VEXGU-338506 format. One line per field, with one value per residue (C-alpha): residue in three letters; x, y, z. Coordinates in nm, 4 decimals, decimal comma, always signed. Layout:
<rs>
residu [ALA:...]
east [X:...]
north [Y:...]
up [Z:...]
</rs>
This chain:
<rs>
residu [UNK:UNK:UNK:UNK:UNK:UNK:UNK:UNK:UNK:UNK:UNK:UNK:UNK:UNK:UNK:UNK:UNK:UNK:UNK:UNK:UNK:UNK:UNK:UNK:UNK:UNK:UNK:UNK:UNK:UNK:UNK:UNK:UNK:UNK:UNK:UNK:UNK:UNK:UNK:UNK:UNK:UNK:UNK:UNK:UNK:UNK:UNK:UNK:UNK:UNK:UNK:UNK:UNK:UNK:UNK:UNK:UNK:UNK:UNK:UNK:UNK:UNK:UNK:UNK:UNK:UNK:UNK:UNK:UNK:UNK:UNK:UNK:UNK:UNK:UNK:UNK:UNK:UNK:UNK:UNK:UNK:UNK:UNK:UNK:UNK:UNK:UNK:UNK:UNK:UNK:UNK:UNK:UNK:UNK:UNK:UNK:UNK:UNK:UNK:UNK:UNK:UNK:UNK:UNK:UNK:UNK:UNK:UNK:UNK:UNK:UNK:UNK:UNK:UNK:UNK:UNK:UNK:UNK:UNK:UNK:UNK:UNK:UNK:UNK:UNK:UNK:UNK:UNK:UNK:UNK:UNK:UNK:UNK:UNK:UNK:UNK:UNK:UNK:UNK:UNK:UNK:UNK:UNK:UNK:UNK:UNK:UNK:UNK:UNK:UNK:UNK:UNK:UNK:UNK:UNK:UNK:UNK:UNK:UNK:UNK:UNK:UNK:UNK:UNK:UNK:UNK:UNK:UNK:UNK:UNK:UNK:UNK:UNK:UNK:UNK:UNK:UNK:UNK:UNK:UNK:UNK:UNK:UNK:UNK:UNK:UNK:UNK:UNK:UNK:UNK:UNK:UNK:UNK:UNK:UNK:UNK:UNK:UNK:UNK:UNK:UNK:UNK:UNK:UNK:UNK:UNK:UNK:UNK:UNK:UNK:UNK:UNK:UNK:UNK:UNK:UNK:UNK:UNK:UNK:UNK:UNK:UNK:UNK:UNK:UNK:UNK:UNK:UNK:UNK:UNK:UNK:UNK:UNK:UNK:UNK:UNK:UNK:UNK:UNK:UNK:UNK:UNK:UNK:UNK:UNK:UNK:UNK:UNK:UNK:UNK:UNK:UNK:UNK:UNK:UNK:UNK:UNK:UNK:UNK:UNK:UNK:UNK:UNK:UNK:UNK:UNK:UNK:UNK:UNK:UNK:UNK:UNK:UNK:UNK:UNK:UNK:UNK:UNK:UNK:UNK:UNK:UNK:UNK:UNK:UNK:UNK:UNK:UNK:UNK:UNK:UNK:UNK:UNK:UNK:UNK:UNK:UNK:UNK:UNK:UNK:UNK:UNK:UNK:UNK:UNK:UNK:UNK:UNK:UNK:UNK:UNK:UNK:UNK:UNK:UNK:UNK:UNK:UNK:UNK:UNK:UNK:UNK:UNK:UNK:UNK:UNK:UNK:UNK:UNK:UNK:UNK:UNK:UNK:UNK:UNK:UNK:UNK:UNK:UNK:UNK:UNK:UNK:UNK:UNK:UNK:UNK:UNK:UNK:UNK:UNK:UNK:UNK:UNK:UNK:UNK:UNK:UNK:UNK:UNK:UNK:UNK:UNK:UNK:UNK:UNK:UNK:UNK:UNK:UNK:UNK:UNK:UNK:UNK:UNK:UNK:UNK:UNK:UNK:UNK:UNK:UNK:UNK:UNK:UNK:UNK:UNK:UNK:UNK:UNK:UNK:UNK:UNK:UNK:UNK:UNK:UNK:UNK:UNK:UNK:UNK:UNK:UNK:UNK:UNK:UNK:UNK:UNK:UNK:UNK:UNK:UNK:UNK:UNK:UNK:UNK:UNK:UNK:UNK:UNK:UNK:UNK:UNK:UNK:UNK:UNK:UNK:UNK:UNK:UNK:UNK:UNK:UNK:UNK:UNK:UNK:UNK:UNK:UNK:UNK:UNK:UNK:UNK:UNK:UNK:UNK:UNK:UNK:UNK:UNK:UNK:UNK:UNK:UNK:UNK:UNK:UNK:UNK:UNK:UNK:UNK:UNK:UNK:UNK:UNK:UNK:UNK:UNK:UNK:UNK:UNK:UNK:UNK:UNK:UNK:UNK:UNK:UNK:UNK:UNK]
east [-0,0125:+0,0953:+0,2433:+0,5237:+0,8801:+0,9690:+1,3013:+1,2952:+1,3792:+1,5732:+1,3929:+1,5567:+1,7370:+1,6070:+1,7691:+1,8312:+1,9788:+2,1812:+2,3303:+2,4228:+2,5851:+2,7817:+2,8932:+2,9707:+2,7857:+2,5377:+2,2577:+1,8728:+1,7131:+1,4490:+1,7641:+1,9314:+1,5830:+1,5814:+1,9327:+1,8620:+1,5729:+1,7651:+2,0237:+1,7809:+1,5744:+1,9048:+1,9889:+1,6381:+1,6609:+2,0116:+1,8392:+1,5676:+1,8382:+2,0644:+1,7387:+1,6356:+2,0061:+1,9502:+1,6450:+1,7524:+2,0508:+1,8047:+1,9315:+1,5751:+1,6784:+1,9078:+1,6290:+1,3765:+1,6172:+1,7199:+1,3292:+1,2454:+1,5540:+1,4498:+1,0668:+1,1663:+1,3983:+1,1082:+0,8381:+1,0936:+1,1538:+0,7820:+0,6771:+0,9497:+1,0311:+0,7557:+0,4959:+0,7388:+0,8298:+0,4459:+0,3753:+0,6513:+0,5352:+0,1867:-0,0487:-0,1689:-0,2486:-0,4264:-0,6086:-0,7427:-0,8143:-1,0487:-1,1680:-1,5310:-1,8233:-2,1267:-2,4408:-2,7976:-2,9247:-2,6491:-2,6967:-3,0657:-2,9678:-2,6805:-2,9679:-3,1773:-2,9134:-2,8401:-3,2134:-3,2081:-2,9149:-3,0524:-3,3929:-3,1709:-2,9610:-3,3110:-3,4660:-3,2116:-3,4042:-3,1683:-3,3394:-3,2677:-2,9068:-2,9029:-3,0686:-2,8136:-2,5286:-2,6681:-2,7253:-2,3503:-2,2458:-2,4246:-2,2491:-1,9025:-2,0111:-2,1145:-1,7521:-1,5927:-1,8091:-1,7360:-1,3693:-1,3832:-1,6081:-1,3214:-1,0010:-0,8028:-1,0163:-0,8460:-0,8999:-0,8182:-0,9268:-0,9013:-0,9266:-0,9549:-0,6362:-0,7478:-0,9852:-1,1560:-1,3172:-1,6889:-1,7100:-1,8341:-1,5838:-1,6308:-1,4179:-1,3945:-1,3645:-1,2731:-1,2994:-1,1752:-1,2282:-0,9073:-1,0588:-1,1639:-1,4812:-1,5562:-1,7910:-1,8393:-2,1491:-2,2606:-1,9116:-1,8942:-1,5840:-1,5665:-1,2882:-1,0933:-1,0483:-0,6882:-0,4665:-0,3568:-0,0057:+0,2337:+0,4289:+0,7915:+1,0174:+1,2247:+1,4437:+1,3468:+1,5375:+1,4191:+1,5402:+1,6048:+1,5175:+1,5019:+1,2685:+1,0501:+0,6890:+0,7523:+0,8278:+1,1188:+1,2141:+1,2068:+1,4299:+1,7530:+1,9035:+1,8500:+2,0365:+2,0302:+1,8457:+1,7054:+1,3853:+1,2222:+0,8597:+0,6826:+0,5635:+0,3426:+0,4079:+0,1563:-0,1877:-0,3138:-0,4189:-0,8190:-0,9479:-1,0247:-1,3037:-1,5932:-1,8814:-1,9183:-1,9797:-2,1751:-2,1456:-2,4165:-2,2545:-1,9084:-1,8837:-1,5350:-1,2680:-1,4887:-1,4620:-1,6999:-1,6632:-1,8346:-1,8522:-1,7966:-1,9091:-1,6148:-1,6807:-1,4432:-1,5646:-1,1790:-0,8593:-0,5642:-0,3732:-0,6115:-0,4727:-0,5779:-0,3455:-0,6193:-0,9364:-1,1648:-1,3668:-1,6432:-1,9159:-2,2528:-2,2545:-2,4403:-2,6528:-2,5942:-2,4621:-2,1134:-1,9612:-1,6262:-1,3752:-1,0435:-0,7981:-0,6372:-0,3063:-0,3850:-0,1519:-0,3791:-0,3073:-0,5034:-0,4567:-0,7835:-0,7471:-0,8888:-1,2505:-1,2586:-1,4912:-1,6519:-1,9915:-1,9501:-1,5818:-1,4496:-1,7659:-1,7101:-1,3126:-1,3059:-1,4686:-1,1748:-0,8785:-0,9994:-1,0451:-0,7083:-0,5599:-0,6765:-0,6060:-0,2198:-0,2096:-0,4489:-0,2726:-0,2502:-0,3403:-0,6070:-0,8447:-1,0753:-1,0570:-1,2949:-1,4451:-1,3872:-1,3711:-1,1194:-0,8040:-0,5841:-0,2864:-0,5036:-0,4767:-0,7511:-0,7526:-0,8696:-1,1650:-1,5264:-1,7410:-2,0564:-2,0286:-1,9126:-2,2586:-2,5044:-2,3101:-2,2382:-1,9124:-1,5714:-1,5045:-1,1841:-1,1336:-0,8636:-0,7069:-0,5165:-0,1816:-0,1573:+0,2204:+0,2123:-0,0889:+0,1450:+0,0213:+0,1755:-0,0315:+0,1512:+0,0680:+0,2057:+0,1866:+0,1719:+0,2506:+0,0263:-0,1774:-0,1823:-0,5308:-0,8187:-0,8196:-1,1543:-0,9945:-0,6794:-0,8781:-1,0896:-0,7467:-0,6146:-0,9732:-0,9499:-0,5883:-0,7087:-1,0176:-0,7987:-0,5605:-0,8045:-0,9837:-0,7156:-0,5642:-0,8621:-0,8478:-0,5338:-0,3494:+0,0408:+0,0488:+0,3149:+0,3125:+0,5242:+0,5040:+0,7277:+0,8331:+0,7064:+0,9433:+0,7815:+0,6369:+0,3850:+0,1525:-0,1641:-0,2200:+0,1227:+0,0417:-0,3094:-0,1265:+0,0715:-0,2401:-0,4234:-0,1577:-0,0250:-0,0339:+0,0584:+0,4509:+0,6669:+0,8725:+1,0144:+0,7768:+0,8134:+0,7152:+1,0480:+1,1981:+0,9606:+1,1421:+1,0124:+0,9131:+0,6311:+0,3752:+0,1001:+0,0477:-0,2028:-0,0842:-0,2641:-0,1118:-0,1535:+0,0614:-0,0328:-0,0761:+0,1632:+0,4571:+0,3958:+0,6748:+0,5419:+0,6955:+0,4406:+0,1052:+0,1126:+0,1737:-0,0282:-0,3750:-0,3413:-0,6111:-0,5543:-0,6323:-0,8964:-0,9644:-1,2362:-1,0755]
north [-0,0020:+0,3593:+0,4017:+0,6635:+0,5179:+0,4888:+0,3532:+0,0047:-0,0351:-0,3331:-0,5510:-0,5864:-0,9162:-1,1179:-1,2387:-1,5794:-1,4282:-1,1895:-1,4606:-1,6641:-1,3411:-1,3167:-1,6803:-1,6011:-1,8747:-1,8532:-2,0883:-2,0431:-1,9579:-2,2423:-2,4746:-2,2762:-2,2708:-2,6546:-2,6892:-2,4742:-2,6959:-2,9876:-2,8371:-2,7519:-3,0886:-3,2609:-3,0008:-3,0376:-3,4697:-3,4378:-3,2030:-3,4640:-3,7872:-3,5765:-3,4940:-3,8491:-3,9428:-3,6747:-3,7836:-4,1356:-4,0049:-3,8170:-3,4774:-3,2945:-2,9330:-3,0547:-3,2527:-2,9812:-2,7245:-2,9893:-3,0954:-2,7199:-2,6552:-2,9223:-2,8319:-2,4595:-2,5493:-2,8173:-2,5079:-2,2489:-2,4937:-2,5586:-2,2046:-2,0534:-2,3294:-2,5690:-2,3083:-2,1506:-2,4799:-2,5559:-2,2303:-2,2847:-2,6822:-2,7860:-2,4872:-2,4217:-2,7578:-2,8109:-2,5047:-2,6041:-2,9312:-2,8422:-2,5209:-2,5987:-2,4018:-2,5252:-2,3550:-2,3186:-2,6092:-2,8083:-2,6677:-2,8108:-3,1161:-3,1780:-3,1202:-3,3646:-3,6176:-3,5612:-3,6003:-3,9296:-4,0686:-3,9805:-4,1489:-4,4631:-4,4623:-4,4659:-4,7262:-4,9162:-4,9601:-5,0661:-4,8993:-4,5736:-4,6400:-4,7082:-4,4277:-4,1931:-4,3556:-4,2968:-3,9400:-3,9094:-4,0748:-3,7980:-3,5305:-3,7239:-3,7523:-3,3835:-3,2695:-3,5061:-3,4519:-3,0600:-3,0761:-3,2770:-3,0244:-2,7445:-2,9620:-2,8780:-2,5857:-2,2713:-1,8909:-1,5678:-1,2212:-0,9539:-0,6087:-0,2626:-0,0907:+0,2468:+0,2863:+0,6205:+0,6309:+0,6825:+0,5444:+0,1786:-0,0597:-0,3966:-0,6932:-1,0378:-1,3478:-1,6434:-2,0160:-2,3215:-2,7027:-2,8899:-3,2144:-3,4576:-3,6325:-3,4667:-3,1452:-2,8823:-2,7750:-2,4536:-2,2708:-1,9195:-1,6889:-1,5174:-1,2950:-1,4309:-1,2488:-1,0861:-1,2330:-0,9835:-0,8834:-1,0414:-0,8363:-0,8628:-0,7501:-0,4506:-0,2125:+0,1334:+0,4638:+0,5799:+0,8527:+0,7486:+1,0482:+1,1504:+1,2088:+1,0016:+1,1278:+1,4800:+1,7381:+1,7526:+2,0745:+1,9624:+1,6592:+1,7023:+1,3869:+1,2720:+0,9820:+0,7995:+0,4510:+0,1992:-0,0229:-0,3421:-0,3185:-0,5201:-0,3529:-0,4721:-0,4446:-0,1916:-0,1583:-0,4094:-0,2626:-0,2948:-0,5714:-0,5519:-0,8024:-0,7675:-0,9326:-1,2791:-1,4489:-1,7859:-2,0500:-2,3033:-2,5658:-2,5975:-2,8819:-3,0904:-2,9244:-2,5972:-2,2361:-1,9997:-1,6158:-1,3267:-0,9664:-0,8156:-0,4671:-0,2885:+0,0387:+0,2152:+0,5238:+0,6071:+0,6465:+0,4395:+0,1222:-0,1965:-0,5565:-0,8915:-1,1865:-1,4580:-1,5402:-1,8024:-2,0814:-2,2141:-2,4762:-2,5966:-2,9002:-3,1469:-3,1023:-2,7497:-2,9002:-2,7586:-2,4803:-2,5764:-2,3125:-2,3478:-2,0668:-1,9686:-1,7880:-1,4686:-1,1778:-0,8714:-0,4912:-0,1945:+0,1632:+0,3842:+0,7376:+1,0332:+1,1170:+1,3398:+1,6317:+1,6633:+1,8498:+2,1733:+2,2947:+2,2062:+2,3643:+2,6872:+2,7129:+2,5747:+2,8828:+3,1356:+2,8979:+2,8825:+3,2304:+3,3382:+3,0752:+3,1812:+3,5562:+3,4461:+3,2267:+3,4516:+3,5656:+3,4143:+3,0909:+2,8170:+2,8322:+3,0876:+3,3099:+3,5673:+3,8228:+4,1995:+4,5395:+4,5878:+4,7815:+4,9467:+4,7348:+4,4273:+4,2307:+4,2246:+3,8557:+3,8165:+4,0180:+3,8288:+3,9231:+3,7569:+3,9453:+4,2761:+4,2269:+4,1687:+4,4653:+4,7063:+4,7644:+4,5667:+4,2766:+4,0458:+3,7266:+3,6612:+3,3263:+3,1496:+3,0509:+2,6586:+2,7100:+2,8468:+2,6521:+2,5044:+2,4216:+2,3250:+2,1682:+2,2319:+2,0091:+2,1754:+1,8727:+2,0070:+1,8617:+1,6820:+1,9318:+2,2468:+2,1512:+1,9254:+1,5868:+1,6705:+1,9966:+1,7786:+1,5137:+1,8036:+1,9449:+1,6274:+1,5572:+1,9064:+1,8503:+1,5146:+1,6958:+1,9974:+1,7605:+1,5409:+1,8231:+1,9798:+1,6747:+1,5748:+1,9484:+1,8437:+2,1049:+2,0439:+1,9714:+1,8991:+1,8237:+1,9026:+1,8026:+1,6455:+1,3149:+1,3306:+1,2382:+1,4662:+1,2338:+1,4202:+1,0912:+1,1782:+0,8451:+0,8640:+1,1819:+1,0298:+0,7149:+0,9659:+1,1572:+0,8370:+0,7295:+1,0937:+1,1794:+1,4668:+1,5011:+1,7571:+1,8386:+2,1246:+2,3262:+2,3284:+2,7105:+2,8636:+2,6206:+2,6470:+2,7158:+3,0073:+2,9188:+2,9589:+2,7726:+2,8761:+2,7307:+2,6078:+2,5919:+2,4195:+2,4976:+2,5332:+2,8381:+3,1657:+3,4283:+3,6680:+3,4060:+3,3518:+3,4923:+3,8080:+3,6781:+3,3730:+3,5732:+3,7130:+3,3585:+3,1500:+3,0923:+3,0029:+2,7428:+2,7597:+2,4494:+2,4903:+2,8442:+2,9925:+3,1867]
up [-0,0030:-0,0187:+0,3394:+0,4082:+0,4790:+0,8150:+0,9733:+1,0961:+1,4783:+1,6010:+1,8207:+2,1785:+2,2668:+2,5272:+2,8264:+2,6462:+2,3470:+2,5806:+2,7598:+2,4242:+2,3123:+2,6260:+2,6000:+2,2276:+2,1087:+1,8226:+1,8857:+1,8293:+2,1307:+2,1396:+2,1672:+2,4377:+2,6421:+2,6074:+2,7277:+3,0100:+3,0910:+3,0678:+3,3221:+3,5332:+3,5483:+3,6119:+3,9017:+4,0580:+3,9894:+4,2010:+4,4952:+4,4874:+4,5508:+4,7896:+5,0039:+4,9871:+5,1180:+5,3974:+5,5022:+5,5389:+5,7467:+5,9797:+5,8855:+5,8640:+5,7894:+5,4852:+5,3460:+5,3949:+5,1725:+4,9282:+4,8761:+4,8352:+4,6264:+4,3847:+4,3677:+4,3231:+3,9839:+3,8615:+3,9032:+3,7285:+3,4303:+3,3885:+3,3986:+3,1571:+2,9114:+2,8889:+2,7763:+2,5433:+2,3645:+2,3599:+2,1888:+1,9353:+1,8587:+1,9116:+2,0214:+1,6527:+1,5859:+1,9227:+1,9178:+1,5631:+1,6384:+1,9405:+1,8394:+1,8802:+1,9988:+2,1380:+1,9595:+2,1607:+1,9536:+2,1170:+2,4729:+2,4475:+2,3088:+2,5890:+2,8473:+2,6530:+2,6672:+3,0487:+3,1358:+2,9537:+3,0880:+3,4680:+3,3499:+3,2539:+3,5757:+3,7698:+3,5830:+3,4603:+3,1033:+2,8925:+2,6075:+2,7366:+2,7507:+2,3815:+2,3262:+2,5353:+2,3501:+2,0056:+2,1071:+2,2381:+1,9063:+1,7070:+1,8785:+1,8050:+1,4491:+1,4120:+1,5529:+1,2865:+1,0023:+1,0635:+1,0687:+0,7671:+0,5791:+0,6480:+0,5521:+0,2584:+0,2017:+0,0273:+0,0876:-0,0718:-0,0212:-0,2743:-0,1491:-0,3367:-0,4098:-0,3328:-0,0341:+0,1135:+0,4817:+0,4694:+0,1453:+0,0625:-0,1247:-0,2654:-0,1540:-0,2581:-0,1163:-0,3013:-0,1635:-0,3403:-0,2964:-0,4106:-0,3136:-0,5937:-0,4433:-0,1378:-0,1351:+0,1292:+0,3123:+0,4963:+0,5175:+0,6793:+0,6146:+0,9659:+1,1343:+1,4019:+1,7427:+1,7629:+2,0540:+2,2997:+2,2572:+2,4702:+2,7415:+2,8077:+3,0714:+3,0020:+3,1866:+3,1570:+3,2820:+3,6126:+3,8877:+4,2507:+4,4859:+4,8405:+5,0105:+4,7542:+4,6887:+4,7040:+4,4114:+4,2292:+4,3505:+4,7014:+4,6394:+4,7502:+4,6178:+4,2512:+4,0992:+3,7536:+3,8312:+3,6026:+3,6939:+3,5431:+3,4170:+3,1615:+2,8600:+2,5522:+2,1684:+2,1558:+2,0359:+1,7509:+1,4402:+1,3575:+1,1538:+0,8061:+0,7639:+1,0505:+0,8647:+0,7354:+0,3979:+0,3610:+0,0993:+0,1367:-0,0916:-0,2520:-0,4814:-0,5020:-0,7493:-0,7568:-0,6756:-0,5490:-0,4978:-0,2978:-0,2966:+0,0536:+0,1270:+0,3112:+0,5115:+0,7097:+0,9344:+1,0097:+0,8399:+0,8961:+0,8448:+0,8672:+0,9113:+0,9434:+0,9927:+1,0193:+0,9057:+1,0020:+0,8161:+1,0475:+0,9915:+1,1752:+0,9344:+1,0126:+1,3154:+1,4205:+1,7494:+1,7313:+1,5256:+1,4053:+1,3231:+1,1548:+1,1421:+0,8049:+0,8170:+0,5353:+0,5836:+0,4220:+0,4958:+0,3805:+0,4113:+0,4413:+0,3204:+0,4881:+0,3376:+0,0460:-0,0297:+0,3651:+0,2959:+0,5002:+0,5493:+0,1973:-0,0021:+0,2050:+0,1647:-0,2046:-0,3738:-0,1855:-0,2614:-0,6271:-0,6687:-0,5349:-0,7162:-1,0586:-0,9866:-0,9288:-1,2379:-1,4621:-1,8037:-2,1636:-2,2280:-2,3242:-2,0096:-2,0055:-1,6848:-1,7751:-2,0148:-1,9496:-2,0982:-2,3865:-2,3193:-2,5441:-2,4986:-2,5641:-2,8896:-3,1413:-3,1617:-2,8103:-2,8810:-2,7695:-3,0548:-2,9216:-2,5979:-2,7832:-2,9767:-2,6536:-2,4933:-2,7147:-2,6313:-2,6977:-2,4798:-2,4771:-2,2678:-2,0513:-1,9866:-1,7319:-1,8142:-1,8322:-1,7784:-1,4604:-1,3082:-1,0458:-0,7120:-0,3731:-0,0668:+0,2382:+0,5530:+0,8265:+1,1101:+1,4551:+1,7794:+1,9839:+2,2214:+1,9938:+1,8516:+1,9524:+1,8073:+1,6032:+1,4487:+1,3673:+1,1685:+0,9946:+0,8794:+0,7488:+0,5699:+0,4102:+0,2942:+0,1316:-0,0302:-0,1773:-0,3136:-0,4565:-0,6055:-0,7566:-0,8915:-1,0553:-1,2530:-1,4210:-1,1878:-1,1768:-0,8024:-0,5514:-0,1822:+0,1285:+0,4943:+0,7695:+0,6890:+0,3510:+0,0686:-0,1809:-0,4333:-0,6240:-0,6942:-0,5045:-0,3746:-0,2174:-0,0310:+0,0562:+0,2065:+0,4133:+0,5467:+0,6013:+0,8845:+0,9962:+1,3445:+1,5597:+1,5982:+1,7775:+1,4724:+1,3478:+1,1434:+0,7459:+0,6774:+0,8109:+0,5437:+0,2616:-0,0782:-0,2574:-0,6388:-0,8867:-0,7220:-0,5359:-0,1659:+0,0156:+0,3551:+0,6636:+0,9931:+1,3277:+1,3800:+1,5065:+1,1944:+1,3476:+1,3110:+0,9310:+0,7071:+0,5394:+0,1888:+0,1888:+0,2219:-0,1428:-0,2653:-0,0547:+0,1256:+0,4682:+0,6399:+1,0358:+1,2147:+1,4705:+1,3809:+1,1428:+0,8613]
</rs>
């Protein structure tokens, strides 16, 4: 997508990786954890053996200490190594194998089975035992059949290339059944809830101060310190797909497609790493979900042409821009009275005949219809969140309008590489956030371009030379 380039950040090393680097060995982390677990278990086993020897010799304190040490080592290994290895090896398979949800019909069915089972126990009727066994077998058959229906299905999701906030767009879901003989029934493509981001222990800078709890100016000892805290990976990106697509029947070797309406209320980056294939076939007792890893990411541009602010500002900007660029060209600017210095070939004879006086046509110079849109990104807190979003939407709307009007347009903003492509700039506006960066107005190069500048700076801080060739939109203020 058209996302702005950002510098890559190097992930911090874990404690196990730092240990391997300290020992000057290049071993993958999984093997280091495995070896440490083996060492820990050997030490725990040795401590347990020595505790047995101490118990037989009558040394109660040594027995207690060694037994506690063996138990502590076993617990540490179990809490630090076993979950890590399990996540890397078998969590995905186990989760997919047991990812079932009981439906309302299934709950009612289980309650009926329990009632019949209680009746069978009370009466000793063999027929009731057979009925209970058949009903329990139906649940097992339902789980097996639903897993078989979803097996080997292939999913693909096609997203539109350009998406604007507030506009409905169509995506496409493609479901294939590569099996030669077995069809699939009642398959739903559903979103999968994102797992919470894992938290890690990290050292952070801190200050040791005395007396503690007082304001900084009343503390007479301040020393640099470090503290250990758990931090997460940051908020997860929102999902692209929140609805569902239903395929009642998918033949063997067939392929079906479904159009899906996508609508995003806010600009930004949306990402989905996993989609779900769910089915209740055959008895609707259980909902079986199979997770399909499929990474999709989309950049949602800001909304263009909002109803109120855009149409209030556009006539003013257009008028000043045309005044700045008027001259001899091909695009008609206006019809005015004839002046002695005007050429006779520019006389508009129809307008002259209607008015009774000489009229000439004035054109705007195409070679000078150059426009530069400047988004002076403010620091956080200078304008309200709503005013900032309105400014981003206005910048997107103006860019889109003049780009469609065949104007030679360029863009300038903090962190933007200057690409004149409209979609590249819209991609920048889609993910931009307030940042404490130097203003671009002070280093704005003068040229023949007419500038539309969106800024949060006070009017008195604007360089005087820019007022003659620029139109200013002040964020959070009425012009």
